[in-house]
C-alpha positions in Angstrom: -6.1 40.2 21.6 -6.9 37.3 19.2 -9.9 35.2 20.0 -9.3 32.2 22.3 -12.2 30.2 20.6 -11.0 27.0 19.0 -12.2 25.3 15.8 -13.6 22.3 17.7 -14.9 21.5 21.2 -12.6 18.5 21.2 -9.7 17.4 19.0 -9.5 13.6 18.8 -7.4 11.0 17.0 -9.0 8.1 15.1 -8.8 6.1 18.3 -10.7 8.8 20.3 -7.6 9.9 22.1 -8.2 13.5 23.1 -5.5 15.9 21.9 -4.5 18.8 24.2 -3.5 22.3 23.0 0.1 21.8 24.1 2.1 19.2 25.8 4.9 19.3 28.4 6.8 16.9 30.7 3.8 16.7 32.9 1.9 14.7 30.2 4.5 11.9 30.4 4.9 11.8 34.2 6.8 8.7 35.3 8.4 8.5 31.8 11.7 6.6 32.1 13.8 7.0 28.9 15.8 3.8 29.6 12.6 1.8 30.2 10.2 3.3 27.7 12.7 4.3 25.0 16.0 2.6 25.3 18.5 2.9 22.4 17.9 2.1 18.8 18.5 -1.6 18.2 18.0 -2.5 21.8 15.1 -3.7 23.9 12.3 -2.5 24.0 13.1 -1.2 20.4 10.7 1.8 20.7 13.3 3.8 18.7 13.8 1.2 16.0 15.0 -2.4 15.7 18.4 -1.6 14.2 21.1 0.6 15.8 21.7 2.8 12.7 18.2 2.3 11.0 18.2 4.2 7.7 21.7 5.7 8.2 22.9 2.1 7.5 20.3 0.9 5.0 17.1 2.5 3.6 13.8 0.7 3.9 12.9 -1.7 1.1 10.8 0.1 -1.6 8.3 -2.7 -2.4 5.5 -1.6 -4.8 2.5 -4.0 -4.7 1.5 -5.0 -8.2 -0.1 -7.8 -10.2 -2.9 -8.0 -12.8 -4.0 -9.9 -15.8 -1.7 -12.7 -16.9 1.7 -13.6 -15.5 3.3 -12.2 -18.6 1.7 -8.7 -18.1 2.6 -8.7 -14.5 6.2 -9.7 -15.2 6.5 -6.6 -17.5 5.4 -4.3 -14.7 7.8 -5.9 -12.2 10.8 -5.5 -14.5 9.7 -1.9 -15.1 9.5 -1.1 -11.4 12.9 -2.8 -10.7 14.4 -0.7 -13.6 13.1 2.4 -11.8 14.8 1.7 -8.5 12.3 -0.5 -6.7 14.2 -2.8 -4.3 11.7 -5.6 -3.7 8.7 -7.2 -5.3 5.2 -7.5 -3.9 2.8 -9.8 -5.7 -1.0 -9.2 -5.9 -3.0 -12.3 -6.8 -6.5 -12.3 -8.3 -9.5 -13.3 -6.3 -9.9 -16.8 -7.8 -6.3 -17.6 -6.9 -6.9 -16.3 -3.4 -10.0 -18.5 -3.1 -8.4 -21.7 -4.4 -10.3 -21.6 -7.7 -8.7 -22.3 -11.1 -9.4 -19.8 -13.9 -11.7 -22.2 -15.6 -14.0 -22.6 -12.6 -17.5 -21.2 -13.1 -17.2 -19.1 -9.9 -14.0 -17.5 -11.3 -15.8 -16.0 -14.4 -15.4 -12.3 -14.6 -12.7 -12.1 -11.9 -9.7 -13.7 -13.7 -6.8 -11.3 -13.6 -8.9 -8.3 -12.4 -7.6 -7.6 -8.8 -4.3 -9.3 -9.3 -2.4 -11.9 -11.4 -4.0 -15.3 -12.2 -1.9 -18.3 -11.1 -3.1 -21.7 -11.9 0.0 -23.8 -12.2 3.8 -23.6 -11.7 4.0 -22.6 -15.4 2.3 -19.3 -14.5 4.8 -18.8 -11.7 7.6 -19.5 -14.1 6.4 -16.7 -16.5 5.7 -14.4 -13.6 9.3 -14.4 -12.5 10.9 -14.6 -15.9 14.3 -12.8 -16.0 14.0 -11.9 -12.3 16.8 -13.3 -10.1 15.0 -15.0 -7.3 18.2 -15.3 -5.3 18.8 -11.6 -5.4 15.3 -10.0 -5.2 13.2 -10.2 -2.1 9.6 -11.2 -3.0 6.5 -10.6 -0.9 3.4 -12.5 -1.8 0.0 -11.4 -0.4 -1.7 -14.7 -0.2 -3.4 -16.5 2.7 -5.8 -19.4 2.2 -3.8 -20.8 -0.6 -0.4 -19.6 0.8 1.0 -23.1 1.1 0.2 -23.8 -2.6 1.7 -20.6 -3.9 4.8 -20.9 -1.7 5.2 -24.5 -3.0 5.1 -23.3 -6.6 7.7 -20.7 -5.8 10.0 -23.2 -4.1 9.6 -25.7 -6.9 10.4 -23.0 -9.4 13.5 -22.0 -7.5 14.7 -25.6 -7.4 14.0 -25.9 -11.2 16.2 -22.9 -11.8 19.0 -24.4 -9.7 18.6 -21.9 -6.9 19.1 -23.1 -3.3 16.2 -22.4 -1.0 18.7 -21.1 1.5 19.2 -18.1 -0.8 15.6 -17.2 -1.1 14.3 -14.2 0.8 10.8 -12.8 1.0 7.5 -13.1 2.7 4.3 -15.1 2.3 1.4 -13.3 4.1 -0.1 -16.6 5.5 -2.4 -14.7 7.9 -5.7 -16.4 8.0 -7.3 -15.0 11.1 -7.6 -11.5 9.6 -9.5 -13.0 6.7 -12.3 -14.1 9.1 -12.2 -10.6 10.7 -12.0 -8.2 7.8 -11.2 -9.5 4.3 -13.2 -12.6 3.6 -11.0 -14.7 1.4 -11.0 -17.7 3.8 -11.7 -21.3 2.6 -11.2 -23.7 5.5 -12.3 -23.6 9.2 -10.0 -21.6 11.5 -8.6 -24.7 13.2 -7.6 -26.2 9.8 -6.1 -22.8 8.8 -4.0 -22.7 11.9 -2.7 -26.2 11.1 -1.7 -25.2 7.6 -0.1 -22.0 9.0 2.0 -24.1 11.5 3.1 -26.4 8.7 4.5 -23.5 6.8 6.3 -22.1 9.9 7.8 -25.5 10.6 8.8 -26.3 7.0 10.4 -23.0 6.3 12.3 -22.9 9.6 14.0 -26.1 8.5 14.3 -25.6 4.8 14.0 -21.9 3.8 15.8 -20.1 6.7 15.7 -16.5 5.2 12.0 -16.6 4.4 9.5 -14.6 6.5 6.9 -17.3 7.1 4.1 -14.9 8.1 3.2 -11.3 7.6 0.6 -10.8 10.2 -1.6 -8.1 8.8 -3.3 -5.2 10.4 -3.7 -3.4 7.0 -6.9 -5.1 6.0 -8.3 -4.7 9.5 -7.7 -1.0 9.3 -9.1 -0.7 5.8 -12.3 -2.4 7.0 -12.8 0.6 9.4 -10.8 -0.1 12.5 -9.1 2.7 14.4 -5.3 2.8 14.8 -5.6 1.2 18.3 -7.9 -1.5 17.0 -5.6 -2.3 14.1 -2.7 -2.8 16.4 -4.6 -4.6 19.1 -6.3 -7.1 16.8 -3.1 -7.8 14.9 -1.2 -8.5 18.0 -4.0 -10.7 19.3 -3.8 -12.7 16.0 0.0 -13.0 16.4 -0.4 -14.3 19.9 -2.8 -17.0 18.6 -0.3 -18.0 15.9 2.6 -18.2 18.4 0.5 -20.4 20.7 -0.5 -22.7 17.8 3.2 -23.1 16.8 4.2 -23.8 20.4 1.4 -26.4 20.6 2.7 -28.0 17.4 6.0 -28.5 19.2 8.1 -25.7 17.8 10.5 -23.7 20.0 9.6 -20.0 20.1 13.1 -18.9 19.1 13.1 -21.1 16.0 10.2 -19.4 14.3 9.6 -16.0 16.0 12.6 -14.3 14.3 11.0 -14.9 10.9 7.6 -13.4 11.8 6.8 -10.1 10.3 3.9 -7.6 10.3 2.0 -5.5 7.8 0.3 -2.2 8.7 -1.6 0.6 7.1 -0.5 4.2 7.4 -3.5 6.5 7.5 -4.1 10.3 7.7 -3.6 11.1 11.4 0.1 11.8 11.0 1.3 11.8 14.6 -1.0 8.9 15.7 0.4 6.7 13.0 4.0 7.4 14.0 3.1 6.7 17.6 1.3 3.5 16.6 4.4 2.0 15.0 6.6 3.0 18.0 4.1 1.4 20.4 3.9 -1.7 18.3 7.6 -2.4 18.8 7.5 -1.9 22.5 4.4 -4.1 23.0 5.8 -7.0 20.9 9.2 -6.9 22.6 7.6 -7.2 26.0 5.2 -9.9 25.0 7.8 -12.1 23.4 10.3 -11.7 26.3 7.9 -11.8 29.2 4.9 -13.8 28.1 6.5 -16.3 25.7 9.9 -16.3 27.4 11.8 -15.9 24.1 15.5 -15.6 24.8 16.8 -14.7 21.3 16.7 -10.9 20.9 15.8 -11.5 17.2 12.5 -12.9 18.5 11.7 -9.6 20.3 12.1 -7.5 17.2 8.9 -6.3 15.5 9.7 -6.1 11.8 6.9 -4.6 9.6 6.0 -3.6 6.1 3.7 -0.6 5.6 1.3 0.3 2.9 -0.3 3.7 2.5 -4.1 3.7 2.9 -6.3 2.7 0.0 -9.5 3.7 1.6 -8.4 7.3 2.1 -7.9 7.7 -1.7 -10.6 9.5 -3.6 -11.9 9.2 -7.1 -12.7 12.9 -6.9 -9.6 15.2 -7.6 -7.3 12.1 -7.8 -4.1 14.2 -8.0 -4.8 15.1 -4.4 -4.0 11.5 -3.6 -0.4 12.2 -4.2 -0.3 14.5 -1.2 -2.2 12.0 1.0 0.2 9.2 0.0 3.2 11.4 0.7 2.5 12.2 4.3 1.2 8.7 5.0 4.6 7.4 3.7 6.4 10.0 5.7 4.6 8.8 8.9 5.7 5.2 8.1 9.3 6.3 7.7 9.3 8.4 10.9 7.7 5.4 12.6 10.6 3.1 11.5 9.1 0.8 8.9 11.3 -1.9 7.3 9.6 -1.8 3.9 7.0 0.4 2.2 4.4 0.4 -0.6 3.1 3.8 -1.7 -0.4 3.7 -3.3 -0.9 5.3 -6.7 -3.1 8.3 -7.3 -5.6 6.5 -9.6 -6.3 3.4 -7.4 -9.8 4.7 -6.5 -10.6 4.5 -10.2 -8.7 1.6 -11.7 -5.6 -0.5 -11.4 -2.5 1.8 -11.2 -1.2 2.9 -14.6 2.6 2.7 -15.2 2.9 6.5 -14.9 1.0 6.6 -11.6 3.0 3.7 -10.2 6.2 5.5 -11.1 5.1 8.7 -9.3 4.3 6.5 -6.2 7.7 5.0 -6.3 9.4 8.4 -6.8 7.5 9.7 -3.7 9.5 7.2 -1.6 12.7 8.0 -3.3 12.3 11.7 -2.7 11.5 11.1 1.0 14.6 8.9 1.2 17.1 11.1 -0.6 15.9 14.7 -0.4 14.0 15.2 2.9 16.7 14.4 5.4 14.4 12.4 7.6 16.4 9.3 7.1 19.6 10.9 8.4 18.9 10.4 12.1 17.2 7.6 14.1 13.8 8.2 15.5 13.9 12.0 15.0 10.6 12.6 17.0 11.7 10.5 19.9 11.4 12.5 23.2 8.7 14.8 21.8 6.2 15.2 24.6 3.3 14.8 22.2 4.7 11.7 20.5 5.7 10.0 23.7 2.2 10.8 25.2 0.5 9.2 22.1 2.8 6.2 22.2 2.0 5.6 25.9 -1.7 6.0 25.3 -1.8 3.6 22.4 0.2 1.0 24.3 -2.3 1.3 27.2 -5.4 1.1 25.1 -4.0 -1.9 23.1 -3.4 -3.6 26.4 -7.1 -3.1 27.4 -8.2 -4.8 24.1 -5.8 -7.7 24.6 -7.1 -8.3 28.1 -10.7 -8.2 26.9 -9.9 -10.7 24.1 -8.2 -13.0 26.7 -11.3 -12.8 28.8 -13.4 -14.0 25.8 -11.2 -17.1 25.6 -8.7 -15.9 23.0 -8.9 -14.5 19.5 -10.5 -17.5 17.9 -13.5 -17.3 20.3 -13.6 -13.5 19.9 -13.9 -13.9 16.1 -16.4 -16.7 16.3 -18.6 -14.7 18.7 -18.3 -11.7 16.3 -16.8 -9.4 19.0 -13.9 -8.2 16.8 -16.1 -7.7 13.7 -18.6 -5.7 15.7 -15.9 -3.4 17.1 -14.6 -2.7 13.6 -18.1 -2.1 12.2 -19.0 0.4 15.0 -15.8 2.3 14.4 -16.4 2.4 10.6 -20.0 3.7 11.2 -18.8 6.4 13.7 -16.2 7.6 11.2 -18.7 7.7 8.3 -21.2 9.7 10.4 -18.5 12.3 11.2 -17.9 12.7 7.4 -21.6 13.1 6.8 -21.9 15.7 9.5 -18.7 17.4 8.3 -17.0 16.9 11.6 -14.3 15.3 9.6 -13.4 17.2 6.4 -12.3 15.2 3.4 -11.0 17.5 0.8 -12.8 17.0 -2.5 -15.5 14.8 -0.9 -17.5 16.8 1.6 -15.7 20.1 1.2 -13.7 22.0 -1.4 -15.5 20.2 -4.3 -14.8 20.8 -7.9 -18.1 20.5 -9.7 -16.6 20.9 -13.1 -13.9 18.3 -12.6 -12.9 16.1 -15.5 -10.7 13.1 -14.9 -7.6 13.6 -17.1 -5.7 10.4 -16.1 -5.1 7.6 -18.5 -6.6 4.7 -16.6 -5.5 1.1 -17.0 -7.9 -1.9 -17.3 -6.8 -5.5 -18.1 -7.8 -6.5 -21.7 -11.1 -8.5 -21.9 -9.1 -11.4 -23.5 -7.2 -12.1 -20.3 -9.6 -14.6 -19.0 -9.9 -16.4 -22.4 -6.1 -16.5 -22.8 -5.6 -17.8 -19.2 -8.2 -20.6 -19.6 -6.7 -21.7 -23.0 -3.2 -22.0 -21.3 -4.7 -24.0 -18.5 -6.5 -26.4 -20.8 -3.3 -26.9 -22.8 -1.3 -27.7 -19.7 -3.9 -30.2 -18.5 -3.8 -32.0 -21.9 0.0 -32.2 -22.0 0.7 -33.3 -18.4 0.6 -36.9 -17.0 -2.8 -37.0 -15.3 -1.9 -40.3 -13.7 1.1 -38.7 -12.0 -1.1 -35.8 -10.9 -3.6 -38.2 -9.4 -0.9 -40.1 -7.5 0.4 -36.8 -6.1 -3.0 -35.6 -5.0 -3.7 -39.0 -3.4 -0.4 -38.6 -1.4 -1.6 -35.2 -0.3 -5.0 -36.6 0.8 -3.2 -39.2 2.9 -1.0 -36.4 4.5 -4.2 -34.5 5.4 -5.7 -37.7 7.0 -2.7 -38.5 9.1 -1.9 -34.8 9.9 1.6 -34.7 8.4 3.2 -31.5 7.2 1.5 -30.6 3.9 4.3 -28.7 2.2 6.3 -31.7 0.9 3.3 -33.4 -0.8 2.1 -30.0 -2.2 5.5 -29.3 -3.7 5.5 -32.8 -5.3 2.0 -32.1 -6.7 2.8 -28.7 -8.3 6.0 -30.2 -9.9 3.6 -32.6 -11.8 1.5 -29.6 -12.9 -1.3 -30.2 -10.4 -3.4 -27.0 -10.4 -4.0 -24.7 -7.5 -7.7 -25.5 -7.7 -7.1 -29.3 -7.7 -4.9 -29.1 -4.6 -7.3 -26.8 -2.9 -10.1 -29.2 -3.6 -8.2 -32.0 -1.8 -7.8 -29.7 1.2 -11.5 -28.8 1.2 -12.4 -32.4 1.1 -10.2 -33.1 4.1 -10.9 -30.0 6.2 -14.3 -28.8 5.0 -15.1 -25.1 4.3 -16.0 -22.3 6.7 -19.3 -20.4 6.8 -19.4 -17.4 9.1 -21.8 -17.7 12.0 -21.8 -14.8 14.5 -23.3 -15.5 18.0 -22.8 -12.2 19.8 
């Protein structure tokens, strides 16, 4: 007889859900398939938000990219589109995210490093050169300066003669997660919520196909949160945004259909699949029961997924291809609407063209060779998957009630509750790695001491910052500074009387006002935020 001894005393998911040896119908007692599952495309959407899912249309293959100057990034976008990518996803450098022009002293050394530098509408014009804005969906990962970047994009479309009604894409516009996990905030939370509401309201009236928010759990997860925390804190943020929009006088069914979400896909394969399925069910019930949304489109939880950056290693980087593959597969089995697959070299440098192509090919192989896209929710009804889905839904509910007891997400953030929960989870996971309770191949086990990195790594040229600053100086010399001043004064008045900020920002960027100049006006009106934790 083989030994009955198991490898561990307990098998746990990232969210500390204990995994049994085997599952049966007893583990989902009270499970009602019509209530908990339903049919694909029907409430509560556990099985997917569309009746045919990938049998009708594959997910959007949207590779995240951006570095150096707009010209360099444009070359990468056109390369990826030529290789079969079906949507663009723009990464902006840190100065752009923080409302700083490239010539600002605090921007020194960061221009074009973690994304593309955008100072004026002229940079936006170069970034999308020869890319049909009315035919390609564009996602922009931008938050504190989302209104400014979106204004540049809209002004560029109008300059090209493209109707705003034909534009499709997403602006992340999720400020709360910046205070929780990422740190690229500028203004106080209340001011950020006001700007967020302005974008929702403006796009609902003028850019009907645009996703006005991509409420992001990705950065929360990358900061160390568990799968349950990622989902709970993201949903709590979303609830806060919905309440803010309602308070601003918007009807829930006018903006909720354009809300979208952004999640990470990590290494615990089945937990990730269950997380995505639970997310749809939780959101559908919240929107229908709590917020009384009547339009079924308001109940649908649409989300983009990115494979996990923090799971990638600098050691044995080719192993990252395997990690990315099963993370991507989990996202597909979980029913994602679009997907970015990380490149093998991202723990070392910006993705090279070769590595970015491998990452894209990974999605294409899953789509066309694996067969997993041929039926909807292929793991639906699995005792284990349904157990995990139920457990995640239950544990997310516990977090949402706790946050409500604290007075809502804004209070929970300001008291440091959310940050503390994430920090404790990150610490617990790190200790497991150090004790080898969690094996990470190539890091704490199966090391290759003679390893040599054979990849050709990409680094932006040193001249990027100099080139960008020279372009910016040239634009400032050629523009009408009087017209710029007039437009910035109009924006200042809009801030003072609490008007929607998008129209005056659009007018300002048309006159070549810079991102930094516009951000300075908003800073003057709203102030800046310094974190102060009281818990």
